[in-house]
MARMIGU-615843 format. One line per field, with one value per residue (C-alpha): residue number from 1; residue in three letters; x, z, y. Coordinates in steps of 0.02 Angstrom, whole numbers, plus 50000, padded with zeros to 5 digits. Example, Ala and Ser with C-alpha at 12.3 -4.5 7.8 and 13.67 -1.06 7.14 Angstrom:
REM residues 2
num = c(1 / 2)
residuo = c(ALA / SER)
c1 = c(50615 / 50684)
c3 = c(50390 / 50357)
c2 = c(49775 / 49947)
//
This chain:
REM residues 492
num = c(1 / 2 / 3 / 4 / 5 / 6 / 7 / 8 / 9 / 10 / 11 / 12 / 13 / 14 / 15 / 16 / 17 / 18 / 19 / 20 / 21 / 22 / 23 / 24 / 25 / 26 / 27 / 28 / 29 / 30 / 31 / 32 / 33 / 34 / 35 / 36 / 37 / 38 / 39 / 40 / 41 / 42 / 43 / 44 / 45 / 46 / 47 / 48 / 49 / 50 / 51 / 52 / 53 / 54 / 55 / 56 / 57 / 58 / 59 / 60 / 61 / 62 / 63 / 64 / 65 / 66 / 67 / 68 / 69 / 70 / 71 / 72 / 73 / 74 / 75 / 76 / 77 / 78 / 79 / 80 / 81 / 82 / 83 / 84 / 85 / 86 / 87 / 88 / 89 / 90 / 91 / 92 / 93 / 94 / 95 / 96 / 97 / 98 / 99 / 100 / 101 / 102 / 103 / 104 / 105 / 106 / 107 / 108 / 109 / 110 / 111 / 112 / 113 / 114 / 115 / 116 / 117 / 118 / 119 / 120 / 121 / 122 / 123 / 124 / 125 / 126 / 127 / 128 / 129 / 130 / 131 / 132 / 133 / 134 / 135 / 136 / 137 / 138 / 139 / 140 / 141 / 142 / 143 / 144 / 145 / 146 / 147 / 148 / 149 / 150 / 151 / 152 / 153 / 154 / 155 / 156 / 157 / 158 / 159 / 160 / 161 / 162 / 163 / 164 / 165 / 166 / 167 / 168 / 169 / 170 / 171 / 172 / 173 / 174 / 175 / 176 / 177 / 178 / 179 / 180 / 181 / 182 / 183 / 184 / 185 / 186 / 187 / 188 / 189 / 190 / 191 / 192 / 193 / 194 / 195 / 196 / 197 / 198 / 199 / 200 / 201 / 202 / 203 / 204 / 205 / 206 / 207 / 208 / 209 / 210 / 211 / 212 / 213 / 214 / 215 / 216 / 217 / 218 / 219 / 220 / 221 / 222 / 223 / 224 / 225 / 226 / 227 / 228 / 229 / 230 / 231 / 232 / 233 / 234 / 235 / 236 / 237 / 238 / 239 / 240 / 241 / 242 / 243 / 244 / 245 / 246 / 247 / 248 / 249 / 250 / 251 / 252 / 253 / 254 / 255 / 256 / 257 / 258 / 259 / 260 / 261 / 262 / 263 / 264 / 265 / 266 / 267 / 268 / 269 / 270 / 271 / 272 / 273 / 274 / 275 / 276 / 277 / 278 / 279 / 280 / 281 / 282 / 283 / 284 / 285 / 286 / 287 / 288 / 289 / 290 / 291 / 292 / 293 / 294 / 295 / 296 / 297 / 298 / 299 / 300 / 301 / 302 / 303 / 304 / 305 / 306 / 307 / 308 / 309 / 310 / 311 / 312 / 313 / 314 / 315 / 316 / 317 / 318 / 319 / 320 / 321 / 322 / 323 / 324 / 325 / 326 / 327 / 328 / 329 / 330 / 331 / 332 / 333 / 334 / 335 / 336 / 337 / 338 / 339 / 340 / 341 / 342 / 343 / 344 / 345 / 346 / 347 / 348 / 349 / 350 / 351 / 352 / 353 / 354 / 355 / 356 / 357 / 358 / 359 / 360 / 361 / 362 / 363 / 364 / 365 / 366 / 367 / 368 / 369 / 370 / 371 / 372 / 373 / 374 / 375 / 376 / 377 / 378 / 379 / 380 / 381 / 382 / 383 / 384 / 385 / 386 / 387 / 388 / 389 / 390 / 391 / 392 / 393 / 394 / 395 / 396 / 397 / 398 / 399 / 400 / 401 / 402 / 403 / 404 / 405 / 406 / 407 / 408 / 409 / 410 / 411 / 412 / 413 / 414 / 415 / 416 / 417 / 418 / 419 / 420 / 421 / 422 / 423 / 424 / 425 / 426 / 427 / 428 / 429 / 430 / 431 / 432 / 433 / 434 / 435 / 436 / 437 / 438 / 439 / 440 / 441 / 442 / 443 / 444 / 445 / 446 / 447 / 448 / 449 / 450 / 451 / 452 / 453 / 454 / 455 / 456 / 457 / 458 / 459 / 460 / 461 / 462 / 463 / 464 / 465 / 466 / 467 / 468 / 469 / 470 / 471 / 472 / 473 / 474 / 475 / 476 / 477 / 478 / 479 / 480 / 481 / 482 / 483 / 484 / 485 / 486 / 487 / 488 / 489 / 490 / 491 / 492)
residuo = c(UNK / UNK / UNK / UNK / UNK / UNK / UNK / UNK / UNK / UNK / UNK / UNK / UNK / UNK / UNK / UNK / UNK / UNK / UNK / UNK / UNK / UNK / UNK / UNK / UNK / UNK / UNK / UNK / UNK / UNK / UNK / UNK / UNK / UNK / UNK / UNK / UNK / UNK / UNK / UNK / UNK / UNK / UNK / UNK / UNK / UNK / UNK / UNK / UNK / UNK / UNK / UNK / UNK / UNK / UNK / UNK / UNK / UNK / UNK / UNK / UNK / UNK / UNK / UNK / UNK / UNK / UNK / UNK / UNK / UNK / UNK / UNK / UNK / UNK / UNK / UNK / UNK / UNK / UNK / UNK / UNK / UNK / UNK / UNK / UNK / UNK / UNK / UNK / UNK / UNK / UNK / UNK / UNK / UNK / UNK / UNK / UNK / UNK / UNK / UNK / UNK / UNK / UNK / UNK / UNK / UNK / UNK / UNK / UNK / UNK / UNK / UNK / UNK / UNK / UNK / UNK / UNK / UNK / UNK / UNK / UNK / UNK / UNK / UNK / UNK / UNK / UNK / UNK / UNK / UNK / UNK / UNK / UNK / UNK / UNK / UNK / UNK / UNK / UNK / UNK / UNK / UNK / UNK / UNK / UNK / UNK / UNK / UNK / UNK / UNK / UNK / UNK / UNK / UNK / UNK / UNK / UNK / UNK / UNK / UNK / UNK / UNK / UNK / UNK / UNK / UNK / UNK / UNK / UNK / UNK / UNK / UNK / UNK / UNK / UNK / UNK / UNK / UNK / UNK / UNK / UNK / UNK / UNK / UNK / UNK / UNK / UNK / UNK / UNK / UNK / UNK / UNK / UNK / UNK / UNK / UNK / UNK / UNK / UNK / UNK / UNK / UNK / UNK / UNK / UNK / UNK / UNK / UNK / UNK / UNK / UNK / UNK / UNK / UNK / UNK / UNK / UNK / UNK / UNK / UNK / UNK / UNK / UNK / UNK / UNK / UNK / UNK / UNK / UNK / UNK / UNK / UNK / UNK / UNK / UNK / UNK / UNK / UNK / UNK / UNK / UNK / UNK / UNK / UNK / UNK / UNK / UNK / UNK / UNK / UNK / UNK / UNK / UNK / UNK / UNK / UNK / UNK / UNK / UNK / UNK / UNK / UNK / UNK / UNK / UNK / UNK / UNK / UNK / UNK / UNK / UNK / UNK / UNK / UNK / UNK / UNK / UNK / UNK / UNK / UNK / UNK / UNK / UNK / UNK / UNK / UNK / UNK / UNK / UNK / UNK / UNK / UNK / UNK / UNK / UNK / UNK / UNK / UNK / UNK / UNK / UNK / UNK / UNK / UNK / UNK / UNK / UNK / UNK / UNK / UNK / UNK / UNK / UNK / UNK / UNK / UNK / UNK / UNK / UNK / UNK / UNK / UNK / UNK / UNK / UNK / UNK / UNK / UNK / UNK / UNK / UNK / UNK / UNK / UNK / UNK / UNK / UNK / UNK / UNK / UNK / UNK / UNK / UNK / UNK / UNK / UNK / UNK / UNK / UNK / UNK / UNK / UNK / UNK / UNK / UNK / UNK / UNK / UNK / UNK / UNK / UNK / UNK / UNK / UNK / UNK / UNK / UNK / UNK / UNK / UNK / UNK / UNK / UNK / UNK / UNK / UNK / UNK / UNK / UNK / UNK / UNK / UNK / UNK / UNK / UNK / UNK / UNK / UNK / UNK / UNK / UNK / UNK / UNK / UNK / UNK / UNK / UNK / UNK / UNK / UNK / UNK / UNK / UNK / UNK / UNK / UNK / UNK / UNK / UNK / UNK / UNK / UNK / UNK / UNK / UNK / UNK / UNK / UNK / UNK / UNK / UNK / UNK / UNK / UNK / UNK / UNK / UNK / UNK / UNK / UNK / UNK / UNK / UNK / UNK / UNK / UNK / UNK / UNK / UNK / UNK / UNK / UNK / UNK / UNK / UNK / UNK / UNK / UNK / UNK / UNK / UNK / UNK / UNK / UNK / UNK / UNK / UNK / UNK / UNK / UNK / UNK / UNK / UNK / UNK / UNK / UNK / UNK / UNK / UNK / UNK / UNK / UNK / UNK / UNK / UNK / UNK / UNK / UNK / UNK / UNK / UNK / UNK / UNK / UNK / UNK / UNK / UNK / UNK / UNK / UNK / UNK / UNK)
c1 = c(50501 / 50454 / 50396 / 50453 / 50389 / 50269 / 50234 / 50089 / 50146 / 50040 / 50170 / 50092 / 50220 / 50208 / 50210 / 50312 / 50349 / 50495 / 50464 / 50622 / 50735 / 50838 / 50932 / 51045 / 50910 / 51024 / 51139 / 50992 / 50915 / 51077 / 51102 / 50923 / 50939 / 51104 / 51045 / 50880 / 50959 / 51082 / 50964 / 50779 / 50708 / 50587 / 50702 / 50763 / 50592 / 50512 / 50660 / 50649 / 50462 / 50473 / 50642 / 50810 / 50788 / 50620 / 50693 / 50844 / 50737 / 50621 / 50765 / 50858 / 50700 / 50673 / 50859 / 50854 / 50706 / 50798 / 50950 / 50842 / 50764 / 50826 / 50654 / 50635 / 50450 / 50475 / 50627 / 50526 / 50391 / 50517 / 50597 / 50427 / 50375 / 50533 / 50498 / 50319 / 50389 / 50417 / 50264 / 50158 / 50178 / 50319 / 50415 / 50433 / 50530 / 50505 / 50564 / 50651 / 50571 / 50607 / 50515 / 50656 / 50735 / 50573 / 50561 / 50466 / 50344 / 50308 / 50131 / 50117 / 50180 / 50049 / 49911 / 49972 / 49971 / 49788 / 49718 / 49629 / 49521 / 49333 / 49237 / 49061 / 49049 / 48954 / 48999 / 48936 / 48805 / 48744 / 48735 / 48629 / 48511 / 48485 / 48457 / 48331 / 48224 / 48236 / 48085 / 48107 / 48293 / 48385 / 48461 / 48637 / 48615 / 48685 / 48850 / 48962 / 49115 / 49263 / 49412 / 49554 / 49704 / 49760 / 49657 / 49487 / 49364 / 49197 / 49102 / 48935 / 48834 / 48705 / 48595 / 48657 / 48543 / 48546 / 48489 / 48386 / 48501 / 48668 / 48748 / 48908 / 49017 / 49117 / 49250 / 49195 / 49345 / 49502 / 49691 / 49698 / 49849 / 49795 / 49613 / 49539 / 49361 / 49235 / 49337 / 49239 / 49286 / 49165 / 49019 / 48878 / 48753 / 48604 / 48586 / 48422 / 48386 / 48371 / 48473 / 48653 / 48767 / 48909 / 49043 / 49182 / 49297 / 49449 / 49589 / 49733 / 49825 / 49657 / 49654 / 49483 / 49435 / 49268 / 49170 / 48999 / 48923 / 48766 / 48705 / 48751 / 48602 / 48485 / 48477 / 48563 / 48673 / 48833 / 48911 / 49077 / 49196 / 49381 / 49433 / 49316 / 49141 / 49075 / 48944 / 48806 / 48818 / 48680 / 48534 / 48585 / 48525 / 48562 / 48667 / 48597 / 48701 / 48741 / 48799 / 48906 / 48985 / 49024 / 49095 / 49206 / 49259 / 49314 / 49391 / 49471 / 49656 / 49659 / 49553 / 49385 / 49241 / 49056 / 48907 / 48789 / 48659 / 48644 / 48709 / 48850 / 49007 / 49103 / 49294 / 49377 / 49564 / 49627 / 49807 / 49924 / 50077 / 50188 / 50157 / 49970 / 49998 / 49982 / 49815 / 49749 / 49801 / 49726 / 49555 / 49547 / 49590 / 49463 / 49323 / 49372 / 49217 / 49101 / 49183 / 49185 / 49003 / 48929 / 48885 / 48953 / 49109 / 49139 / 49320 / 49334 / 49508 / 49461 / 49586 / 49726 / 49909 / 49994 / 50120 / 50177 / 50100 / 50145 / 50006 / 49870 / 49937 / 49807 / 49661 / 49696 / 49635 / 49459 / 49455 / 49544 / 49461 / 49604 / 49791 / 49846 / 49985 / 50087 / 50190 / 50376 / 50487 / 50658 / 50779 / 50887 / 51060 / 51156 / 51260 / 51130 / 50993 / 51097 / 51125 / 50938 / 50903 / 51034 / 50937 / 50777 / 50863 / 50909 / 50730 / 50646 / 50635 / 50573 / 50724 / 50654 / 50637 / 50809 / 50892 / 50795 / 50848 / 51030 / 51027 / 50955 / 51093 / 51228 / 51161 / 51145 / 51329 / 51371 / 51274 / 51291 / 51203 / 51091 / 50914 / 50915 / 50784 / 50794 / 50720 / 50705 / 50516 / 50416 / 50270 / 50253 / 50101 / 50007 / 49892 / 49810 / 49750 / 49576 / 49425 / 49307 / 49122 / 49092 / 49113 / 49033 / 49039 / 49174 / 49163 / 49313 / 49276 / 49413 / 49434 / 49560 / 49657 / 49712 / 49882 / 50039 / 50014 / 49826 / 49836 / 49944 / 49807 / 49674 / 49780 / 49788 / 49608 / 49532 / 49599 / 49471 / 49301 / 49225 / 49283 / 49207 / 49282 / 49166 / 49203 / 49313 / 49478 / 49627 / 49769 / 49884 / 50044 / 50115 / 50234 / 50385 / 50394 / 50498 / 50544 / 50711 / 50715 / 50878 / 50932 / 51003 / 51183 / 51120 / 51004 / 50858 / 50764 / 50733 / 50716 / 50596 / 50626 / 50590 / 50710 / 50605 / 50508 / 50358 / 50375 / 50195 / 50253 / 50241 / 50103 / 49993 / 50030 / 49942 / 50029 / 49919 / 49776 / 49736 / 49642 / 49469 / 49316 / 49192 / 49052 / 49088 / 49005 / 48961 / 48961 / 48772 / 48797 / 48872 / 49029 / 48935 / 48813 / 48943 / 48937 / 48748 / 48749 / 48875 / 48782 / 48619 / 48700 / 48783 / 48620 / 48511)
c3 = c(50650 / 50717 / 50587 / 50652 / 50536 / 50390 / 50300 / 50179 / 49999 / 49939 / 49971 / 49976 / 49924 / 49953 / 49801 / 49819 / 49705 / 49616 / 49434 / 49421 / 49498 / 49388 / 49408 / 49312 / 49288 / 49199 / 49350 / 49471 / 49368 / 49363 / 49551 / 49585 / 49473 / 49550 / 49730 / 49701 / 49613 / 49755 / 49902 / 49865 / 49924 / 49777 / 49633 / 49582 / 49609 / 49475 / 49355 / 49366 / 49326 / 49182 / 49113 / 49104 / 48924 / 48960 / 49112 / 49016 / 48872 / 48991 / 49089 / 48934 / 48869 / 49028 / 49046 / 48877 / 48937 / 49096 / 49000 / 48902 / 49049 / 49185 / 49266 / 49444 / 49418 / 49254 / 49323 / 49474 / 49358 / 49251 / 49403 / 49479 / 49316 / 49325 / 49505 / 49463 / 49345 / 49505 / 49610 / 49667 / 49855 / 49980 / 49846 / 49782 / 49738 / 49836 / 49800 / 49951 / 50031 / 49911 / 50028 / 50155 / 50079 / 50045 / 50137 / 50298 / 50348 / 50527 / 50593 / 50584 / 50404 / 50357 / 50437 / 50345 / 50181 / 50196 / 50297 / 50147 / 50105 / 50091 / 50255 / 50324 / 50475 / 50592 / 50760 / 50811 / 50924 / 50785 / 50663 / 50783 / 50808 / 50619 / 50600 / 50742 / 50655 / 50482 / 50416 / 50311 / 50343 / 50219 / 50298 / 50258 / 50362 / 50536 / 50628 / 50582 / 50662 / 50587 / 50667 / 50587 / 50698 / 50762 / 50636 / 50692 / 50611 / 50661 / 50520 / 50505 / 50346 / 50299 / 50149 / 50019 / 50007 / 49816 / 49793 / 49888 / 49825 / 49870 / 50043 / 50116 / 50251 / 50365 / 50492 / 50673 / 50748 / 50658 / 50680 / 50684 / 50569 / 50396 / 50435 / 50542 / 50609 / 50485 / 50330 / 50196 / 50195 / 50066 / 49952 / 49932 / 49790 / 49805 / 49651 / 49558 / 49653 / 49812 / 49904 / 49850 / 49843 / 49736 / 49848 / 49810 / 49956 / 50000 / 50065 / 50180 / 50054 / 50009 / 49835 / 49777 / 49756 / 49688 / 49768 / 49768 / 49936 / 50009 / 50185 / 50265 / 50293 / 50233 / 50410 / 50386 / 50536 / 50439 / 50269 / 50199 / 50126 / 50080 / 50195 / 50341 / 50407 / 50461 / 50599 / 50643 / 50813 / 50785 / 50772 / 50880 / 50830 / 50912 / 50805 / 50773 / 50818 / 50634 / 50618 / 50775 / 50710 / 50540 / 50618 / 50735 / 50594 / 50488 / 50622 / 50748 / 50724 / 50870 / 50905 / 50992 / 51044 / 51019 / 51069 / 50920 / 51009 / 51153 / 51035 / 50942 / 50989 / 50861 / 50870 / 50753 / 50717 / 50604 / 50601 / 50652 / 50653 / 50799 / 50897 / 50893 / 50992 / 51159 / 51106 / 51041 / 51199 / 51307 / 51223 / 51232 / 51418 / 51455 / 51361 / 51399 / 51502 / 51372 / 51228 / 51317 / 51370 / 51202 / 51068 / 50915 / 50879 / 50724 / 50693 / 50562 / 50487 / 50326 / 50254 / 50361 / 50357 / 50382 / 50524 / 50640 / 50684 / 50865 / 50862 / 50842 / 50966 / 51100 / 50976 / 50930 / 51096 / 51066 / 50897 / 50946 / 50923 / 50872 / 50841 / 50719 / 50596 / 50567 / 50409 / 50418 / 50310 / 50233 / 50256 / 50110 / 50183 / 50123 / 50212 / 50182 / 50254 / 50404 / 50440 / 50433 / 50565 / 50674 / 50651 / 50702 / 50860 / 50906 / 50879 / 50990 / 51180 / 51198 / 51243 / 51150 / 50988 / 51010 / 51032 / 50885 / 50767 / 50819 / 50794 / 50618 / 50575 / 50642 / 50548 / 50387 / 50392 / 50411 / 50252 / 50134 / 49967 / 50034 / 50100 / 50283 / 50408 / 50596 / 50621 / 50524 / 50539 / 50394 / 50509 / 50690 / 50788 / 50908 / 51047 / 51184 / 51291 / 51307 / 51194 / 51249 / 51239 / 51185 / 51061 / 50974 / 50802 / 50740 / 50579 / 50510 / 50384 / 50257 / 50087 / 49947 / 50055 / 50175 / 50146 / 50229 / 50417 / 50390 / 50278 / 50405 / 50533 / 50414 / 50371 / 50554 / 50596 / 50453 / 50533 / 50674 / 50655 / 50736 / 50600 / 50436 / 50330 / 50253 / 50120 / 49966 / 49924 / 50007 / 49918 / 49898 / 49974 / 50083 / 49996 / 50009 / 50159 / 50294 / 50195 / 50189 / 50147 / 50078 / 50009 / 49833 / 49825 / 49748 / 49897 / 49781 / 49793 / 49916 / 49868 / 49955 / 49937 / 50036 / 50139 / 50172 / 50073 / 50137 / 50144 / 50080 / 49902 / 49774 / 49845 / 49915 / 49839 / 49911 / 49810 / 49668 / 49731 / 49908 / 50047 / 49985 / 50093 / 50143 / 50116 / 49967 / 49987 / 49815 / 49759 / 49774 / 49963 / 50011 / 50119 / 50263 / 50266 / 50278 / 50468 / 50474 / 50335 / 50432 / 50597 / 50518 / 50454 / 50622 / 50716 / 50601)
c2 = c(48958 / 49129 / 49253 / 49421 / 49553 / 49550 / 49713 / 49721 / 49727 / 49871 / 50004 / 50176 / 50304 / 50491 / 50602 / 50761 / 50907 / 50823 / 50862 / 50965 / 50832 / 50718 / 50556 / 50438 / 50307 / 50184 / 50175 / 50162 / 50022 / 49923 / 49940 / 49884 / 49731 / 49678 / 49704 / 49615 / 49467 / 49440 / 49464 / 49436 / 49270 / 49258 / 49303 / 49131 / 49051 / 49161 / 49150 / 48961 / 48969 / 49093 / 49046 / 49132 / 49188 / 49270 / 49357 / 49421 / 49484 / 49576 / 49653 / 49712 / 49796 / 49896 / 49932 / 50020 / 50124 / 50170 / 50231 / 50352 / 50447 / 50563 / 50591 / 50526 / 50487 / 50394 / 50303 / 50246 / 50177 / 50083 / 50003 / 49962 / 49879 / 49773 / 49720 / 49672 / 49539 / 49442 / 49484 / 49632 / 49619 / 49643 / 49734 / 49911 / 50068 / 50227 / 50403 / 50476 / 50628 / 50768 / 50884 / 50890 / 51044 / 51136 / 51302 / 51277 / 51416 / 51465 / 51460 / 51649 / 51649 / 51518 / 51622 / 51775 / 51679 / 51630 / 51777 / 51854 / 51702 / 51725 / 51724 / 51725 / 51839 / 51723 / 51649 / 51477 / 51556 / 51672 / 51526 / 51424 / 51572 / 51585 / 51397 / 51394 / 51524 / 51448 / 51356 / 51197 / 51177 / 51069 / 50911 / 50973 / 51131 / 51125 / 51103 / 50957 / 50880 / 50785 / 50701 / 50603 / 50568 / 50739 / 50839 / 50903 / 51021 / 51093 / 51177 / 51263 / 51239 / 51370 / 51401 / 51524 / 51675 / 51669 / 51489 / 51360 / 51223 / 51301 / 51297 / 51366 / 51287 / 51401 / 51356 / 51359 / 51269 / 51210 / 51211 / 51403 / 51394 / 51340 / 51375 / 51512 / 51535 / 51607 / 51558 / 51465 / 51280 / 51211 / 51248 / 51120 / 51108 / 50990 / 50882 / 50856 / 50695 / 50800 / 50667 / 50694 / 50845 / 50910 / 50985 / 51108 / 51072 / 51178 / 51067 / 51112 / 51221 / 51304 / 51227 / 51167 / 50984 / 50922 / 50779 / 50697 / 50651 / 50578 / 50546 / 50382 / 50268 / 50407 / 50476 / 50646 / 50607 / 50572 / 50598 / 50537 / 50665 / 50650 / 50508 / 50505 / 50534 / 50702 / 50688 / 50810 / 50892 / 51021 / 50995 / 50847 / 50675 / 50508 / 50392 / 50219 / 50066 / 50042 / 50223 / 50211 / 50051 / 50126 / 50284 / 50185 / 50067 / 50214 / 50325 / 50208 / 50169 / 50047 / 49892 / 49901 / 49788 / 49824 / 49718 / 49701 / 49595 / 49474 / 49340 / 49429 / 49526 / 49630 / 49647 / 49771 / 49748 / 49890 / 49828 / 49688 / 49801 / 49752 / 49914 / 49871 / 49711 / 49800 / 49875 / 49709 / 49617 / 49754 / 49755 / 49565 / 49565 / 49700 / 49610 / 49430 / 49390 / 49466 / 49373 / 49205 / 49219 / 49268 / 49137 / 49229 / 49332 / 49437 / 49489 / 49626 / 49645 / 49736 / 49861 / 49792 / 49840 / 49674 / 49674 / 49536 / 49369 / 49406 / 49535 / 49404 / 49275 / 49318 / 49304 / 49124 / 49047 / 49116 / 49026 / 48867 / 48696 / 48583 / 48579 / 48715 / 48680 / 48837 / 48845 / 48875 / 48984 / 48988 / 49132 / 49185 / 49205 / 49358 / 49487 / 49623 / 49512 / 49465 / 49649 / 49680 / 49547 / 49629 / 49792 / 49701 / 49642 / 49821 / 49880 / 49750 / 49753 / 49574 / 49465 / 49314 / 49413 / 49493 / 49324 / 49252 / 49392 / 49383 / 49194 / 49215 / 49340 / 49223 / 49072 / 49173 / 49218 / 49035 / 48991 / 49141 / 49116 / 48977 / 48959 / 48913 / 48855 / 48864 / 48691 / 48529 / 48536 / 48606 / 48642 / 48693 / 48638 / 48750 / 48694 / 48796 / 48652 / 48728 / 48751 / 48890 / 48843 / 49024 / 49098 / 48950 / 49030 / 49148 / 49249 / 49343 / 49481 / 49522 / 49604 / 49631 / 49754 / 49618 / 49538 / 49477 / 49448 / 49468 / 49315 / 49226 / 49255 / 49188 / 49037 / 48988 / 49037 / 48937 / 48778 / 48799 / 48717 / 48872 / 48991 / 49046 / 49186 / 49316 / 49446 / 49446 / 49358 / 49439 / 49528 / 49377 / 49443 / 49305 / 49185 / 49301 / 49415 / 49500 / 49653 / 49738 / 49924 / 49991 / 50160 / 50175 / 50238 / 50402 / 50426 / 50466 / 50299 / 50159 / 49975 / 49855 / 49668 / 49508 / 49403 / 49247 / 49117 / 49020 / 48831 / 48820 / 48853 / 48779 / 48667 / 48805 / 48975 / 49128 / 49264 / 49322 / 49212 / 49266 / 49178 / 49133 / 49170 / 49036 / 49163 / 49274 / 49445 / 49510 / 49691 / 49705 / 49712 / 49883 / 49881 / 49962 / 49815 / 49677 / 49667 / 49656 / 49526 / 49422 / 49441 / 49383 / 49223 / 49186 / 49211 / 49106)
//
């Protein structure tokens, strides 16, 4: 009854410069339909609900559309529309990386390409000297820092000599390939409210994008631009606890713990992907004494990625109050699906998981065309043998971007009398899972489909519904205030 790999169903596909590429969409559509019908665990379930005639009519309509196009983009949309007849999660069509054959430039060639961009001839030291002398500095003026994975920028923002409401950002430190010191990175214009700014921001290829920004928490310590927070490093200000939490929430790709008060601990889990398990286990081990000596625990899983239920195994003991019933699943036995479980076995290092995957593959081949289970039990029970006095109350924060293994975690956690769920309903991407990814014969697309079906359905469907929170957080409460809102309720 082990669930090996959940992948969240909101597949994010890269968009490449593929306008000129063509395909035989009719052939691609036919291959997709045939492969999906034979291998997807949810296909027959939906056809039985909607009816064979309705399914055939819908398929014929989109098949005619597919025959009339040779565009990769349009073909992808037609095939995606067909797949969404069945569900929106753990399913999809991707266009293979059309950028593989694009001419790659060397670092020196990239520098040469952008060497003539506009600059401001100031060093960091010179900029600071000017800012120190300036009277009535605008809050946006100063030196700001940004980091997202391996990308870091330091920029200086200074008032434009021609207007009190216009400001220019120059590079102080960057990658020294696409961006060099003193080049202009952005131009800010203060809006009439004197609180927000219009920004012309030059992205990696130096093309201009337009944004509106405002300071976080009205403190002029942070502002959000593109996909992350920029923080002030000159003039230096101390971040508040709320600002530190929001910055870590946005920037951190691995779990972390923060103490919000003497009564409440905050645990952030960005992802349950299997490779994250070691980080989750490590942060729990490191903070075990703190967690088990503090009355309240907030677990924030917003904007999750799905992953594996093995990743949250070590969290469950902190929540545990009574026996947990874990739902089982059925495996749809086909040769393609058996091969995928063999691939899983090769990818894992854990002997238990390797043996499990090989056993699934073997049993599938013994029952091709059937749904199989690995046990006669519909549910598996979990007990830890111990209930921790602390944490006494556990709040889990989620939103619409949580699905798959995130929902599996919530399903188990909600069975504890310690736990309440805060936020918004989750994505609803759980009933059919364990995705298989397969290339089309033309090597232009990839198909995503599911190999397993939850034994919860049809009695308790999560797809299209989601896990419902105990405390719904409405839109009048900004996202950045959700943690404080939750903490206040726990500590009442």
